[in-house]
Structure formats: C-alpha cells, structure tokens
GUZATI-260831 format. One line per 8 residues: number of its first residue (from 1); their letters; for each residue x, y, z of C-alpha. Coordinates in steps of 0.02 Angstrom, whole numbers, plus 50000, padded with zeros to 5 digits. Each point is the difference from the previous one (the first is absolute). Layout:
residues N
NUM> a> X/Y/Z; ...
//
This chain:
residues 746
1> msaatqla> 50003/50002/50002; 50064/50168/49945; 50012/50145/50121; 49866/50080/49895; 49878/49866/50042; 50044/49954/50172; 49850/50018/50117; 49983/50165/50092
9> tleqakem> 49992/50014/50187; 49905/50110/50114; 50159/50086/50049; 50035/50042/49827; 49830/50067/49974; 50022/50113/50158; 50164/50058/49937; 49918/50053/49835
17> glmpqefe> 49877/50102/50094; 49850/49881/50002; 49903/49958/50155; 49971/49822/50067; 49811/50005/49949; 50051/50055/49821; 50122/49860/49987; 49854/49885/50051
25> kikeilgr> 49881/50078/49868; 50132/49973/49860; 50009/49817/50045; 49808/49996/49997; 49996/50086/49829; 50131/49884/49926; 49944/49842/50086; 50179/49971/50051
33> tpnftemc> 50151/50091/50075; 50074/50121/49887; 50180/49984/49934; 50127/50137/50026; 49968/50084/49831; 49813/50003/50034; 50029/50071/50166; 50103/50135/49926
41> vysvmwse> 49858/50038/49879; 49869/50010/50133; 50110/50102/50114; 50007/50148/49875; 49819/49981/49925; 49932/49998/50180; 50110/50145/50062; 49906/50158/50041
49> hcsyknsi> 50079/50082/49852; 49916/49877/49879; 49843/49930/50083; 49941/50159/50096; 49943/49870/50133; 49980/50130/50133; 49915/50132/49894; 49897/49915/49865
57> kwlktlpk> 49841/49995/50109; 49996/50190/50020; 50066/50034/49820; 49842/49912/49944; 49889/50138/50077; 50077/50136/49886; 49895/50061/49853; 50060/49924/49838
65> dgphmlvk> 49868/50037/49875; 49980/50162/49904; 49937/50068/49841; 50168/49995/49909; 50077/49836/50048; 50062/49890/49858; 50051/49854/50114; 49949/49959/50178
73> ageenagl> 50124/50041/50141; 50131/49861/50024; 49962/49912/49845; 50152/50061/49901; 50174/50074/50030; 49932/50171/50028; 49844/50103/50004; 49923/50046/49832
81> vdigdglg> 49878/50144/49969; 49912/50053/49841; 50044/50177/49959; 49902/50013/49840; 50045/50007/49816; 50040/49817/50001; 50141/50026/50127; 50029/49924/50169
89> cafkiesh> 50119/50051/50135; 50091/49865/50105; 50069/50063/50161; 50066/49933/50167; 50104/50040/50150; 50105/49880/50097; 50128/50006/50142; 50183/49950/50006
97> nhpsaiep> 50035/50053/50179; 50104/49860/50076; 50123/49985/49854; 50019/50191/50000; 50039/49995/50181; 50144/49885/49976; 50067/50044/49829; 49919/50171/49958
105> yqgaatgv> 50064/50020/49817; 49947/49826/49936; 49852/49988/50115; 49916/50159/49923; 50060/49964/49825; 49926/49826/49988; 49840/50072/50084; 49982/50115/49844
113> gginrdif> 50044/49860/49881; 49871/49876/50082; 49863/50127/49991; 50028/50041/49822; 49999/49819/49955; 49832/49977/50080; 49939/50134/49876; 50079/49941/49834
121> tmgarpva> 49963/49813/50033; 49813/50057/49975; 50045/50072/49830; 50005/50186/50064; 50142/50111/49966; 50054/50090/50155; 49988/50188/49982; 50019/50062/50177
129> llnslrfg> 50085/49962/50169; 49966/50065/50175; 50071/49955/50170; 49958/50020/50179; 50152/50003/50112; 50020/50001/50196; 50165/50024/50091; 50056/50032/50183
137> eisnpktq> 50070/50163/50076; 50091/50091/49855; 50145/50052/50107; 50039/49819/50031; 50149/49932/49899; 49910/49836/49970; 49846/50087/49935; 50107/50100/49884
145> wlmegivk> 50094/49848/49936; 49827/49903/49973; 49932/50155/49918; 50145/50017/49885; 49999/49820/49942; 49808/49991/49982; 49982/50154/49901; 50146/49955/49885
153> gigdygna> 49932/49828/49978; 49828/50064/49949; 50075/50138/49889; 50128/49888/49908; 49876/49862/49967; 49849/50107/49944; 50112/50120/49895; 50098/49861/49911
161> fgiptvgg> 49829/49908/49967; 49933/50161/49925; 49846/50033/50101; 49965/50169/50080; 49972/50026/50191; 49854/50113/50004; 49963/50012/50186; 50034/49934/50173
169> evyfdesy> 50008/50044/50186; 50137/49988/50135; 49982/49999/50181; 50122/49996/50147; 49963/49930/50171; 50097/49914/50138; 49885/49846/49983; 50075/49958/49828
177> qvnplvna> 50182/50010/50064; 50052/49822/49969; 49855/49952/49885; 49980/50121/49857; 49849/49980/49885; 50025/49992/49811; 49832/49992/49908; 50020/50007/49810
185> msaglids> 49852/50031/49882; 49985/49981/49808; 49862/50039/49873; 49990/49948/49823; 49883/50013/49853; 49924/49854/49909; 49890/49967/49847; 49853/49929/50099
193> tkiisaka> 49965/49864/49870; 50174/49933/50023; 50015/49968/50186; 50119/49855/50042; 49937/49889/50144; 50104/49926/50141; 49904/49840/49988; 50069/49848/49912
201> sgvgnpvf> 49890/49916/49864; 50004/49868/49874; 50054/49827/50048; 50154/49949/49903; 50055/50178/49973; 50189/50026/50038; 50063/50098/50142; 50145/50119/49977
209> ivgsatgk> 50111/50098/50121; 50061/50156/49922; 50120/50142/50042; 50152/49985/50113; 50086/49837/50059; 49952/49936/50173; 50126/50020/50143; 50005/49981/50186
217> dgikgasf> 49960/50182/50038; 49838/50030/50094; 49977/49817/50060; 49865/50000/50131; 49976/50181/49980; 49814/49986/50032; 50035/49914/50164; 50123/50137/50042
225> askditee> 49867/50136/49970; 49887/49909/50122; 50095/50026/50161; 50067/50142/50107; 50160/50084/49955; 50133/49970/50131; 50186/50032/50023; 50031/49831/49920
233> sakdlpsv> 49907/50045/49835; 50162/50061/49919; 50038/49812/49990; 49854/49980/49875; 50087/50096/49865; 49966/49853/49885; 49819/50044/50019; 50017/50167/49909
241> qvgdpfqe> 49990/49988/49808; 50106/50082/49869; 49921/50099/49861; 50045/50042/49821; 49892/50143/49922; 50075/49974/49829; 49955/49814/50003; 49826/50053/50053
249> kllleatm> 49983/50128/49857; 50040/49859/49877; 49869/49887/50084; 49871/50138/49992; 50027/50022/49812; 49998/49811/49968; 49843/49981/50100; 49914/50140/49895
257> elaeidai> 50053/49912/49838; 49942/49835/50065; 49827/50073/50048; 49978/50047/49819; 50004/49821/49928; 49859/49934/50116; 50095/49857/50054; 49995/50023/50198
265> rgmqdmga> 49887/49892/50096; 50058/50062/50175; 50143/50106/50065; 50059/50049/50169; 50147/50090/50078; 50113/49903/50110; 50004/50103/50162; 49991/49929/50173
273> agitcsts> 50030/49816/50001; 50058/49993/49821; 49951/49844/49894; 49904/49930/50146; 49886/50146/50006; 49971/50021/49816; 49967/49824/49957; 49882/49970/50145
281> emsaggkv> 49903/50163/49979; 49987/49981/49811; 49941/49823/50021; 49874/50032/50141; 49932/50148/49901; 49969/49900/49845; 49943/49843/50095; 50137/49904/49914
289> gmdihlek> 50165/49918/50054; 50177/50005/49937; 50155/49888/49981; 50156/50098/50018; 50172/49932/49965; 50123/50100/50106; 50162/49943/49909; 49933/50095/49846
297> vptrqegm> 50002/50165/50099; 50147/50107/49941; 50110/50028/50155; 50142/50113/50047; 50086/49879/50114; 50033/49813/49971; 49928/49870/50116; 49853/50096/50060
305> lpfeills> 49881/49892/50102; 49817/49980/49964; 49948/50112/50144; 50124/50133/49949; 49930/50013/49827; 49822/49992/50065; 50023/50139/50132; 50124/50110/49909
313> esqermlv> 49935/50185/49985; 50123/50045/49858; 49933/50153/49907; 49941/50034/49830; 49912/49832/49976; 49829/49948/49947; 49906/49835/49974; 49904/49992/49833
321> viekghed> 49874/49873/49940; 50004/49992/49806; 49871/49936/49887; 50071/49837/49927; 50070/50020/49831; 50068/50172/50032; 50162/49951/50084; 50117/50051/49860
329> kvkaifdk> 49922/50172/49984; 50017/50032/50185; 50182/49940/49992; 50037/50114/49855; 49934/50154/50094; 50104/49968/50154; 50155/49954/49893; 49978/50169/49917
337> wdlhaaei> 50008/50093/50172; 50137/49887/50060; 49899/49921/50139; 49978/49822/50063; 49841/49917/49947; 50009/49822/50060; 49855/49871/49994; 50001/49922/50171
345> glvtegpm> 49833/49905/50008; 49820/49989/49944; 49824/50024/50062; 49908/49849/50067; 49823/49950/50051; 50040/50046/50173; 49970/50030/50146; 50185/49947/50037
353> vryfmngd> 50152/50106/49975; 50145/49881/49974; 50184/50046/50006; 50130/49881/49922; 50193/49999/50010; 50095/49899/49870; 49843/49888/49982; 49973/49975/50191
361> lvseipae> 49836/50069/50074; 50058/50113/50138; 49835/50081/50048; 49812/49965/49969; 49877/50124/50069; 49819/50055/49972; 50022/50175/49927; 49840/50067/50088
369> slvlggga> 50080/49954/50166; 50137/50126/49979; 49910/50157/49952; 49909/50149/50079; 49820/49960/50032; 50028/49808/49967; 50077/49875/50115; 50114/50126/50087
377> pqyereyk> 49955/50032/50186; 49891/50146/50046; 50002/50074/50171; 49910/50136/50101; 50115/50069/50130; 49961/50062/50166; 49998/50195/50012; 49975/50125/50136
385> epayfqes> 50010/50190/50013; 50172/50068/50058; 50006/50103/50156; 50066/50153/49910; 49843/50019/49899; 49887/50051/50155; 50142/50099/50071; 50009/50103/49841
393> kkfdiani> 49827/50059/50024; 50050/50094/50158; 50089/50129/49890; 49929/50178/50016; 50059/50140/49880; 49964/50119/50138; 50157/49946/50085; 50103/50043/49850
401> eqpkdfvq> 50075/50176/50005; 49997/50096/49833; 50175/50035/49932; 50074/50179/50053; 50079/50006/49828; 49895/49939/49855; 50123/50040/49869; 50138/49896/50082
409> aaqqlial> 49879/49855/50029; 49943/50003/49821; 50172/50004/49937; 50051/49850/50115; 49844/49906/49940; 50042/50011/49821; 50180/49934/50027; 49933/49840/50090
417> pniaskrw> 50054/49843/49897; 49816/49952/49976; 49952/50167/49922; 50151/50059/49914; 50033/49974/49817; 50050/49824/49950; 50099/50073/49860; 50159/49910/50064
425> iyeqydsm> 49900/49840/49960; 49898/50033/49843; 50147/50083/49909; 50073/49821/49991; 49844/49940/49909; 49968/50038/49815; 49829/50065/49985; 50019/50055/49819
433> vgtatmtt> 50035/49834/49910; 49865/49951/49884; 49940/50185/49987; 49829/49955/50070; 50016/50078/50169; 49887/50157/50013; 50050/50053/50174; 50192/50024/49978
441> nrpsdagv> 49983/50186/49975; 49821/50024/50048; 49991/49936/50178; 49833/49924/50072; 49944/49904/50145; 50015/49839/49904; 50104/49934/49858; 49918/50022/49828
449> vnikgsnk> 50052/49890/49850; 49947/50039/49823; 49919/49862/49903; 50065/50030/49823; 49867/50007/49865; 49861/50037/50124; 49929/50147/50085; 50018/49908/50168
457> alvltvdc> 50133/49980/50129; 50042/49888/50149; 50004/50083/50169; 50108/49900/50129; 50042/50023/50182; 50067/49913/50159; 49936/50059/50170; 50012/49946/50180
465> ngryvnad> 50038/50093/50161; 50057/49865/50120; 49995/50120/50144; 49805/50021/49972; 49973/49812/49987; 50100/49971/50153; 49889/50128/50094; 49844/49914/49934
473> pevgtmia> 50014/49860/49876; 49822/50011/49937; 49994/50190/49986; 50182/50012/49939; 49975/49875/49858; 49838/50091/49944; 50106/50155/49991; 50131/49912/49890
481> vseaarni> 49874/49946/49875; 49913/50171/50007; 50164/50097/49978; 50040/49888/49849; 49834/50038/49927; 50015/50186/50047; 50166/50009/49911; 49925/49925/49846
489> vcsggqps> 49854/50110/49996; 50110/50158/50032; 50102/49952/49853; 49842/49993/49882; 49971/49813/50015; 49862/49881/50050; 50057/49867/50126; 49971/49824/49926
497> aitnclnf> 50082/49864/50102; 50131/49963/50123; 50143/49880/50040; 50074/49980/50176; 50163/49958/50086; 49951/49958/50182; 50158/50016/50112; 49979/49948/50179
505> gnpyipev> 50093/49919/50140; 49992/49828/50063; 49819/49925/49978; 50019/49891/50151; 50007/50154/50110; 49818/50045/50045; 50028/50184/49998; 50075/49996/49829
513> ywqfvgai> 49856/49892/49932; 49878/50126/50076; 50087/50130/49887; 49984/49889/49850; 49817/49962/50028; 49959/50190/50027; 50097/50044/49840; 49898/49875/49898
521> kgmaaacr> 49837/50065/50067; 50047/50180/49960; 50058/49958/49828; 49849/49906/49962; 49885/50142/50054; 50095/50133/49901; 50014/49897/49851; 49812/49963/49993
529> kfetpvtg> 49966/50188/50019; 50112/50045/49850; 49956/49850/49896; 50185/49957/49989; 50009/49805/50014; 50154/49908/50060; 50085/49922/49857; 50134/49909/50094
537> gnvsfynq> 50171/50041/50082; 50093/49916/50134; 50012/49971/50194; 50168/50029/50080; 49997/49941/50180; 50149/49986/50118; 50061/50172/49976; 50062/49989/50177
545> tvnedgts> 50168/50044/50074; 50064/49872/50127; 50130/50079/50118; 50148/49917/50080; 49903/49982/50167; 49860/49905/49915; 49883/50148/49999; 49915/50051/49839
553> kpvfptpt> 49908/50145/49922; 49893/50002/49846; 50009/50136/49864; 49856/50123/49995; 49853/49904/49916; 50016/50057/49820; 49867/49947/49876; 50066/50083/49850
561> igmlgime> 49862/50042/49870; 50049/50000/49812; 49849/50087/49911; 49965/50005/49816; 49895/50138/49930; 49940/50044/49826; 50006/50173/49924; 49871/50001/49862
569> dkshhmtl> 50054/50164/49923; 50183/50057/50015; 49946/50180/49992; 49938/49973/50178; 50169/49971/50069; 50010/50101/50156; 50170/50055/50074; 50041/50061/50175
577> dfkykgdl> 50099/50154/49960; 49945/50182/50020; 49968/50071/49829; 49983/50188/50004; 50025/50146/50114; 49836/50055/50076; 49906/49829/49985; 49889/49969/50149
585> iyligesq> 50048/49861/50125; 49860/49902/50077; 49993/49860/50125; 49870/49871/49959; 49946/49882/50135; 49961/50015/50188; 50146/50054/50112; 50019/49943/50177
593> ddlnssey> 50098/50045/50153; 50102/49843/49974; 50180/49954/50023; 49979/49816/50026; 50139/49895/49925; 50067/50146/49903; 50190/50017/49949; 49992/50157/50106
601> lynllgik> 49948/49909/50161; 50094/49841/49970; 50165/50047/49934; 50016/50184/50041; 49925/50001/50183; 50042/49815/50030; 49825/49951/50058; 49976/49823/49933
609> ntpaphfd> 49840/49925/50052; 49847/50096/49941; 49846/49943/49905; 49991/50000/49807; 49953/50167/49919; 49813/50050/49975; 49924/49902/49860; 49826/49982/49934
617> leeefalh> 49980/49879/49850; 49842/50087/49947; 50079/50174/50000; 50143/49925/49901; 49886/49929/49869; 49906/50162/49982; 50162/50095/49976; 50058/49885/49859
625> qflkhmiq> 49831/50024/49904; 50014/50190/50021; 50184/50002/49944; 49958/49894/49842; 49867/50121/49950; 50113/50158/50026; 50140/49924/49898; 49882/49943/49860
633> nnlinaah> 49919/50173/49992; 50171/50093/50000; 49959/50098/50156; 50170/49977/50086; 50179/50001/49930; 50089/49912/50142; 49958/49872/50140; 50107/49915/50133
641> disdgglw> 49941/49898/50139; 50038/50040/50186; 50102/49852/50078; 50165/49991/50086; 50050/50166/50074; 49823/50076/49988; 49949/50153/49905; 50167/50089/50017
649> vtlaemgm> 50089/49863/49910; 49867/49986/49865; 50011/50191/49964; 50183/49998/50003; 50008/49857/49876; 49882/50087/49882; 50106/50152/50005; 50166/49919/49982
657> ssklgfdi> 49942/49903/49845; 49964/50167/49916; 50124/50121/50088; 49842/50101/50051; 49956/50049/50177; 49837/50019/50102; 49922/50126/50120; 49867/49919/50112
665> etplefrk> 49909/50035/50163; 49957/49856/50128; 49822/50011/50074; 49982/50046/50185; 49887/49851/50039; 50142/49872/49987; 50158/49977/50094; 50140/50071/49881
673> daflfges> 50111/49849/50029; 49858/49874/49957; 49948/50102/49852; 50171/50011/49930; 50084/49838/50049; 49850/49878/50043; 49969/49861/49883; 49808/49974/50013
681> qsrvvvtv> 49942/49916/49840; 49883/50031/49853; 50077/50177/49957; 50076/50068/49841; 50070/50167/49953; 49942/50073/49828; 50038/50158/49907; 49865/50098/49904
689> perdkdaf> 50032/50135/49868; 49914/50164/50055; 49896/49992/49843; 49924/49832/50050; 49965/50043/50182; 49811/50025/49980; 49978/49834/49904; 50111/49914/50131
697> ldfvlenk> 49898/50063/50143; 49831/49957/49918; 50062/49821/49981; 50062/50005/50185; 49824/50048/50059; 49909/49879/49887; 50107/49856/50070; 50002/50060/50177
705> vpamllgh> 50185/49957/50021; 50100/50104/50126; 50110/50125/49910; 50105/50133/50091; 50090/50139/49908; 50178/50008/50067; 50080/50129/49899; 50083/50013/49828
713> vtkgrfti> 50160/49952/49905; 50139/50132/50002; 50163/50036/49919; 50131/49910/50105; 49977/49994/50194; 49898/49897/50119; 49896/50105/50115; 49880/49941/50138
721> dgeefgsv> 49903/50131/50100; 50119/50133/49943; 50155/49916/50057; 50121/49940/49873; 50049/49814/50010; 50133/50016/49873; 50033/50023/49816; 49959/49870/49880
729> eevadiys> 50191/49974/49973; 50034/49983/50188; 49873/49876/50036; 50036/49898/49843; 50182/49995/50052; 49956/49928/50167; 49869/49878/49920; 50107/49945/49858
737> naignfmk> 50164/49965/50087; 49952/49934/50163; 50017/49812/49961; 50154/50027/49893; 50085/50097/50141; 49968/49849/50114; 50077/49882/49880; 50155/50105/49974
745> kk> 50029/49987/50194; 50031/49817/50001
//
C-alpha cells in the first residue's frame, strides 16, 4: 500500500483541522475509513475557507433575487447582473488576508490575480479593479512594512495585467495590527448570450488543466486561511502562492479566444484547494463525476505526491471541460499563447470524483459531499452580546467639551490617516489603462467606468466602516450598505447588486459570532430596502491575533460591501468638486447633535466606546430618491456624501478637488463640534447655481426633504462663521501629504 492510500487516522484528521465528529461523518459518507489522500481532500474542502460551515446558515438569509440577476447567487464563479443592451456585468470581491499578513507582496498580488480569474472564467473581460484595505497603527514599523508590500503587490499585478484600479478604501486601526485585511474586487463585461458556466457537463467530455504548471506553493492554503494568525504563522510561508500577471494576461486572452469557438462545457478558476476544489465543485454543480489522472498534470517539481498536486494553489491555472472533438482546436489556441493545455481526465456519469496516479486509484469521493451546501458540515454557533455593547450606551455628548480652537481641531482631523488623502497608495495604481475610467480627472463618490459603444456606464464602490460595525454590528452594516448605495447615487448611478467580503474574528468565540449575526441581519435589511441582492462574495473568519501570552483579539468586524450600480445616461455623471464661485452650498438630510463613533471622537479625543452614528433606513432611502431626481433634472452641479470626518471634511474635499473655497455659517441649534465633525448618516452636500435656486427649492418643498443653506463657494479660502480655517492650498498640503510623511519617517 502506498503512502497515498494508507488509511488515515483520527490524529491526522485533527492535525489537518478536522474535528472528531467530522472524521466520523467522512467515514459514514464513504462507508469506510478514508485514506491519507482522501483525508487531505476533505481537510481543505471542509475547512472554513471552502465550506463556510460556520456561516452558511446565516448566509442563506440574505436576499439573493433581484430584477437584474442573470444567474443565482453562488451558482457560478461570480455574480452576474444584466445591465441592458445585451450585456452583463460579472463582479465579485474576495479576501486574501492571511497570506498578505505573512508575505504581503505575493499575498496581495495573488489576491488580485485570483479575483480576476473568477471574472474571466465566466467569459467576461475584466474592466475595473477596486480594493478595501485595513492596516494597524500607521506609525508602527510593521504596519509600514505590510502596507508597502501589499500596495506594491496590488499595483504591480493590476498594472501589469492591464486593468485600471477605479476605487477603494483604506482604514487604520490597532485591531488590524498583526492581521491586515486585503479585499480585492473585480468587475468585467460579458455578452449575456455567451456566459460560461462553472458546471461540468457532457459525459465523456475531456477535462483540461490550462495555464501555468503546478508547483508546491500554496499547499493547504485554504486550511491556513481557516485558523488564527500566531507568531508561528511565518513558518507557513509555503501557504502563500506566487503570482505572475503576465502569465495571467496570456490566460485571459486565450480564454476570450476559446469562448468564441463555443467548445467550453464548463470552466473554473483554481483558487483555494486547487484541483480538488475545481473538480469537485464543477462535478457537483453539473451532477456528474470526473476521472482525473494526476500524472498528466504539468508540474514544476519532479516527484510531486498525489496530495501535493491536488492541494497545490499555484496561480494562473484553470480547469476546463471541452466538447469532445474540439481538443485540437483548444490545444492550438493555448499553444498560440504559449500556455499549458493538458488533457488530464474526462467527465463521467458520477457522482464520484476519482483521482488516479500512474494507473492507481488514490481517491474516490462523492463530489456532492465536498461542496458548499452539499455534504459539508453546517453549524450554528453560540453567540452572545459582548459587555462593551451596553457600556457604550452610557456615552453622553454633554460630557464632551467643545474645542477651544476649532481651526486647530479641523486641521488635526484632516491629517488623520483614516481621513487624509490616500494619494501615497493610489498613485501606485494605474487608473488610466484601458481609457474607460471616467473618474480619473472628474472625481466622484464612486468609480465610474465607461461602457464603450453605449450611453451607459458602470458605477462601482467598496465601503465599510469597521468602527461603526464594532459599535453596533446590525446598524453599522446597514450603514455600510447604505453608504455604498449613497456613493453610487451621488455619482449619478442606480444601485443594482452587491458582493460582500465578511471579515471577522474566530467564530467559536460567542462575542465574535454575535457580531457576525448582527452584520448579516443589518445587511439583509438594507439590501432589501435598496433592492440590491447579494450575488456572492466570501467569508473570512479567524482574523484574530493570538499573542504570546495566549490572549487573542479579533479585528474590527469588517463586512466590506462591494456594490455595482448602473448609470443609464453618462451625461448624468455627477462629480463632487465645487464648480463655480458663487454657487450655493446646501446640506441635504437631517443633522443631529451626534459625535458617536466619529473619527473626531475616536482618534482625536481618544474616546473609543460609543454607539454607532445616528442612522434611519427610511431617511436614507428617501434621500437617495431625492438625489436621483435632482441629478436627472440637472438641478445641482456637485454632490458629496458626509461620512468620515463629518461636514468639515466633506466641504474641504469638495474645495480641494477644484481649488475653490467656501464660506458657510453653522446653525445655532446644533453643537458646533457635532455639526462640523459628527458623522450622523443620510446627509449629502450639494451645490446649486444661483439661477437654479428657485427650481431647486420648489423641488425640496415638493419632496419634503430637509435642506439647509450653508453658504456659497468662494475663490480660495475655507471660512466658517467668519473664521478662516485655512486656504485651499494650506489645507490641501496637510491632507495630501499626511500619509506620505508617515511613510518617509520609517
């Protein structure tokens, strides 16, 4: 008996991350004890990263149907939405947190590569990238090392692959100190009649592995992503894959050419768990089986064992089922692009996926038993409210003294890393490649991508304030969805659907799972209100730092929302910059005496435990409808939502983008600090030309939406209540260089 077919033991199962009851369940499914190779297969496919065993029950409660859906959530590699004119948009966001924590450059780079493959394996050509990043304290040398590597990895891979980065977000907090978050999103366009399925079909059809050769990098990467990060994690370097963007570009072009000959009967990216995942998921999806001959897989190292070939997460590889008789055409296409295209097996009646090595059967498993929603275990974990939640409700704004020097406070606020310009980061990304980005020189609250040959555009954003979610998971996640929708509406688009990246700590900790459950409830409520179904995404648990003394701390719960919107008419693209001196500045939405969970309170005053900012879902929805009508009727010429840093930061960003100033008055009925620096939700600043004032106000009265005249656009200084807060140039210098100055100090 070879090592590959020796019977597995309970100890081996536990070492691979499986629980004793799971080992027993595997024996029950197989009707026998699994061998070593089979145990390896189950260990990765039943890992949290692949099976979602601790989250699937709650994920099923999310709204998944909408008026524009072309495929159901979870059925294919990515979400797919009908955008009209015979086109679809495939989009998805995924995490690469643990690999990036250990090897930041390759961890981030391969995250970008993997998410793009999810898009083009559907037959869609990627047109836009976004990312959502979280780091620890920016002054910490390790944070700076992580940030440099992660940003360079994203930039190098995306730039070389040739897809523009059109948007993103970056936050800093001590909770992410050891465990950064790297969430990558991609969107692509597809002819909606040429969608390539991830389900295998056609008994007797050949199965090909295409792209790069298989090596030992990334083995057990899915299992690695399903446990806490510890001081020992550096020893898991083989779990970090190595990417090659130029190889991926060739793979993209070969795939696009392959799609044109109508020979594909199933295709899937090889991401987590490699060949194991793609063969089992494609088989289960198509209700077929496969016979795979591992010795036929092109490898980079000689003598690779069956489990190493099966579990390798080498990048730039895909599994393709080809219509029998088209083999030579397929090989010719991949030969043209100088890529491997090796026939390694065939589709069978099923339900078994069988793996052979040099004629020996080394594994035989029912495909359905390996996949999400099939035989993989599903748990509902215990959860309980953490003590800090009730404690936060004791906060009283009356106990906070107003600043003695508002100018100093405002300038300190705009220099905070969470608010300051992320120029040091985004200048490393190419936003111009492909010439489709409409927001490079015309900034708006969301990224806008031109659809060539159409009057339409895609509107894309990623949003989540983990501080809000930590304060109140349900409300904080409703805010994340709402801000994503608000950013799309402020840019002139209509929200269509979301993808999500759910970053949480250890699900076996009841307080962490309470955060997860609350976030799902909040997401479901907001998505139903905005009619933005959840098309897919991923769950990343175990973002938990384990200290040397055995104590651990989770990251802020961070359910990142990637939202797709459609702009039906590109002439309605709304930007955030002031346009003309003399334009009137209005605040739309209800203001509050609210400093809860604001940057001002949290990072300037150091008051950490307060409730989430004021939020009302009905008010938010009404605001969106009002904004859409104003934009479509050309009643405003700039719009920018109020979020991090409050009204002051919103106005300063509008002025810095155009090198124009403002002169406003604050109302006496509100605390000045709350009015300027508070982050209560559902508010937007708009500018109105003087000539359109009457039509604008008529519309305000008709819709009964709160609108407050703040002041007007001026030549070049920021003035509040008659006091100068600085010139545009002075504030812009602080805002633009704060992060770069930190990075120079290292």
